[in-house]
C-alpha positions in Angstrom: -0.1 0.4 -0.2 1.0 3.5 -1.0 2.3 5.7 2.5 1.1 9.2 2.7 3.1 12.0 3.8 2.2 13.4 7.3 -0.5 16.1 7.2 2.4 19.0 7.8 3.6 18.6 4.4 0.8 20.1 3.2 1.2 23.6 4.8 5.1 22.9 3.0 2.8 22.1 -0.1 1.1 25.5 0.3 3.9 27.3 0.8 6.5 25.8 -2.1 4.0 25.1 -5.1 3.2 29.0 -5.2 7.1 30.1 -4.5 7.8 27.7 -7.3 5.7 28.7 -9.5 6.9 32.4 -9.4 10.5 32.4 -9.5 9.1 30.0 -12.9 7.1 33.0 -13.8 9.7 35.3 -12.9 12.4 33.7 -15.2 9.7 33.1 -18.3 8.8 37.2 -18.2 12.5 37.9 -18.6 12.9 39.6 -15.2 15.7 37.5 -14.4 17.9 38.4 -17.4 17.0 42.1 -16.9 17.7 41.8 -13.0 21.0 40.5 -14.4 22.1 43.4 -16.3 21.1 45.9 -13.6 23.7 44.2 -11.3 26.4 43.9 -14.5 26.1 39.8 -15.0 27.1 39.8 -18.9 25.7 35.8 -19.5 22.5 35.6 -17.8 21.8 32.1 -19.0 23.4 30.1 -16.2 21.0 31.9 -13.7 17.5 31.8 -15.8 18.4 28.4 -16.1 18.9 28.2 -12.3 15.4 29.9 -11.2 13.7 27.8 -14.5 14.9 24.0 -12.3 14.1 25.7 -9.0 11.4 26.9 -9.9 9.8 24.2 -12.0 11.1 21.4 -9.5 9.7 23.5 -6.2 6.3 23.7 -8.0 6.0 19.8 -8.9 7.5 19.2 -5.2 4.6 21.4 -3.8 1.9 19.9 -5.9 2.9 16.4 -4.5 3.1 17.5 -0.9 -0.6 18.7 -1.4 -1.7 16.0 -3.4 -0.3 13.1 -1.1 -0.5 14.4 2.7 -3.0 12.7 4.9 -5.3 14.8 6.2 -6.2 15.3 10.0 -8.7 12.5 10.7 -7.7 10.2 7.5 -10.7 7.6 7.2 -12.7 5.6 4.7 -14.4 8.6 3.6 -11.3 10.9 3.0 -10.0 7.2 0.5 -13.0 7.1 -1.4 -13.3 10.9 -2.2 -9.4 10.7 -2.7 -9.9 7.7 -5.8 -13.3 9.6 -7.0 -10.8 13.2 -7.3 -7.7 10.9 -9.0 -10.5 9.3 -11.5 -12.0 12.6 -12.2 -8.7 14.2 -12.9 -7.5 11.2 -15.1 -10.6 11.0 -16.7 -10.8 15.6 -17.5 -6.2 14.8 -18.7 -7.8 12.6 -21.5 -10.3 14.6 -22.6 -7.6 17.6 -22.7 -5.1 15.4 -24.6 -7.9 14.2 -26.9 -9.4 17.5 -27.8 -5.5 19.1 -27.6 -4.2 16.5 -30.2 -7.4 17.2 -32.5 -7.1 20.7 -32.8 -3.3 20.9 -33.5 -3.6 18.1 -36.5 -6.6 20.1 -37.3 -3.6 23.2 -37.0 -2.3 24.8 -40.3 0.7 25.4 -39.0 1.0 23.1 -36.0 3.8 23.5 -33.2 7.0 22.5 -33.2 8.8 19.6 -30.6 9.0 22.6 -28.0 5.0 23.4 -28.2 4.0 19.7 -27.9 6.8 19.6 -24.8 4.6 22.8 -23.3 0.9 21.3 -24.2 1.9 17.6 -22.4 3.6 18.9 -19.3 0.8 21.5 -19.3 -1.8 18.7 -18.9 0.3 16.5 -16.4 -0.2 20.6 -14.4 -3.7 20.0 -15.2 -3.9 16.7 -13.9 -2.5 17.1 -10.4 -4.0 21.0 -10.1 -7.4 19.3 -10.7 -7.1 16.3 -8.1 -6.0 18.6 -5.5 -8.7 21.5 -5.8 -11.4 19.1 -7.0 -10.4 16.8 -3.7 -10.3 19.7 -1.2 -13.4 21.3 -2.6 -15.3 18.2 -1.7 -14.0 17.7 1.3 -13.7 21.4 2.8 -17.1 22.7 1.2 -19.4 19.9 -0.2 -19.6 17.6 2.9 -20.6 20.5 5.3 -23.6 21.3 3.2 -24.5 17.6 3.4 -24.3 17.9 7.4 -26.6 21.2 7.6 
């Protein structure tokens, strides 16, 4: 059986995932290159690559911590919500990939390798974000509607 992380990792994931996304976004916007020119670096490539790698893997670790951390009370209902959320996210990912590949097939100028790689990375992120969002929404909002 797969072991979940302790509950404290959920709090770490809530902090690390947005920081990682912000670092990646800062690099994509070119702010690192601008900052490196201000401080006098002539070749910001290593700094850009470092920010991209750090941001990407921080975001991935934050998502992992959010997705696979235990709740304070882990019971059968939580396991069932986890499974249903995982299935929903997988179904949505299949639909997005199917629609995306059909769309790419119908384009006059389809994207090159880097564009397709970005598309598949985005579908992976969409899967995990859908899973985390749906799981927490059902757990924290839908259950309270039924209790009232």
